[in-house]
N, C-alpha and C positions, 0 to 999 in steps of 0.2 A: 746667231741670235738665241737659239734654244739653249746653248751652253750658258749664256748669261741669264736667261729667264729662269731656268731651273735652279741654277746655283743660288740666285737671289731668293727664289721661292723657298728653298730648303735652308737658306742662311748658311751656306757652305762655300768653300773654295776648292774646286776640283780641277780647274784648268791648270796649265803650266807645262813645262817641258817634259820630255819623256824620261828623264832621269831623276826626277824628284829633287829639285833644288840643285841640279847640276851634278849630282853624284852618280856617276856611271856605275852600272853593275858589272863587275869584271868576270863574273861566273859565266861560263858557256851554257850552263844549264838553265839559267833564269833570264828572261827577256826584259827589255826596258819597259818602264811604266808608260802606259797609254790608256786613258779611260775609255770605256765604251761610249760612243756618242749618244747623247740623249735622244736624237732622232731614231737611232737603232733600238734603244730601249722602248720607245713609244711603239715601234712596229712589232717588236717581240711580244709585248704584253697586250697587243690587240688580238694575238692568236694563242697566247700561252697563259694559263691561269695560275696565279699564286694565291693561296688562301692565308688567312690570319693564323691558321693552325700550323702552317709550314715554318720550318727553320732552315734558312738558306745560308750556305757557306760560300763566300767568294774567295777563291784562292788567287792571291796576287791582287788584293783589293785596292792597292794604291791609297788614294786619299778618301776612299769610302763612297764614291758616287753611287754605285749600285745599291749599297746597303741602305743609304738614306732614301733613295728613290723607292725601294721596295717597302720600307717601313712606312713612309709617308702615304703611299697610294694603296697599299694592301695590308698594312698593319701586321706584316709578318715579322717574326723574330729573325734577326740577321747576325751573321758572324763574318768578320773580315780577317783574313790571314795575310800578313805582309812581312816580308823579311827585311825590307829596307827601312832602317830606323827613321830616316827623314820623312819618308812617306807615312810610316806608322804614326809619327807624332802629328803630322798634318791631319790624319784621319781622326785621331783623338781630339785635336783642337776643333775639327769640324763637328764632332759629336757634341762637344760642349756648346757650340754655337747653335746646332740643330735643336738639341734638347732645351736649351735656354729659351729659344723662340717658341717652340711648340708646347713646352711644359709637360712633355710626356716622352715615353720611349726609352728612358735610361736603362731600364731592366731588360729591354728587348734588343739592345744593340751592344755587341761586344767586338773588340778588336784584339788580335794577338800578334805580337811581334816575334816571329819564329820562321824557320824554314817550313815550307808547305808540308813536307813529308814528316815533320815533327809535330804537326797539329794532331791532337788525339780526337778522333771522330767521336762525337757525342751521340748517344742513343736517340736523341731528339733530332739530329741532323738528317734531313730527308731530301734536300735539294742542293745541288752543288754546281757552281758556276765557274767556267774557265774561259778567259779571253786569251787563249794560247799563251799562257804565262811562263811556261817552262818546257824543258825537253821531254821527250817521250819517256826517258828513264825515270824522271821524277813523277810524271803522270802515272806510269805503271804502279809505282809505289803507293801513290795516293788511292788509286782505284782498288788496289789490293787491301789497303787499310779499310776502305769503305765496305768491301765484301766481307772482311772479317767482322766488322761491326754489325753487319746484317745477320751474320750467323749467330751473334749473341742477342740481338734484338731485331726480330723480323719486322720489316716495314717496306713499303714501296719507295724506291729510290729513283730520282731522276737527275741526270746530268745535262746541263745546258752548255753547249760549246759555241762560242762566237769566233768567227774566222778560224774554223777548225782545220787543224793540220791533217794531212793524209796519214801520218803516223798514228795520231790519236784514233782516227776512224778505223784504220786497219786493226789496231790492237783491240778496240772495243768489239768489233764485229767478228773477229776471228779467234779471239782468245778469252772472251768473257761471255756472260749470259745476258749482257745488256742488249736491248733491241731498239732500233730506231723507231721512235714514236711520232716524230714530226720534224718538219723543216720550215723555217721562216726565212724567206728571201727578202733582202732589202731592195725595194723598188729603185730603179734607175742606177743603182750602184752595182747590182749583181751582173748586169749585162756587160759591164766593163771589167768586173773582177769577180769570178765565181766563188771567192772566199767570203764575199759579203753576204753572209747568211748565218743563221743559227741552226744547230742540230740539237734535237732533244732525244736523249736515250733514256730508256726506262728499264728498271730491274724489278720484277714482281716476284713476291714470295707468297 
């Protein structure tokens, strides 16, 4: 029900199969498309604050669900990075529908069709979202890009991991200066699957 309700509210279409129009991703480093459930987003943002001054990057954004949700409810600037051209086109079409209905936000919503590690971290980017979109090798590269960006433009950085892999956690906690700031557990789901949670890591300078 929530999937239908929020898609209609935002005037977007983010449901669908895991491969974006039936196109399977053959790379071992990138995982199939699956949007974060709206019920999970509701729970996350009951406990995690996003401000209008934030610029949030969603790696593996798919059709843009998180981007539109964040912009609508928190007026944050959002960036979606997606390598699958079919999904990217769906996100662009959703952006047209969303902006057309709300008559705002066009300059605050951006989508890029590229490999995640090819996205150039902007000095304004300060929040990064990962729904376990790719292998640890790709994740390492992106985190290193973020750290290099912070060296050039110091700011507080936060990473939000949904369904976090043990590889991601081990890397962040053993090989970077990121520290665990919080955990949001999804009620009723976590007891059956301990991956049903969000982890928030923060890097302070």
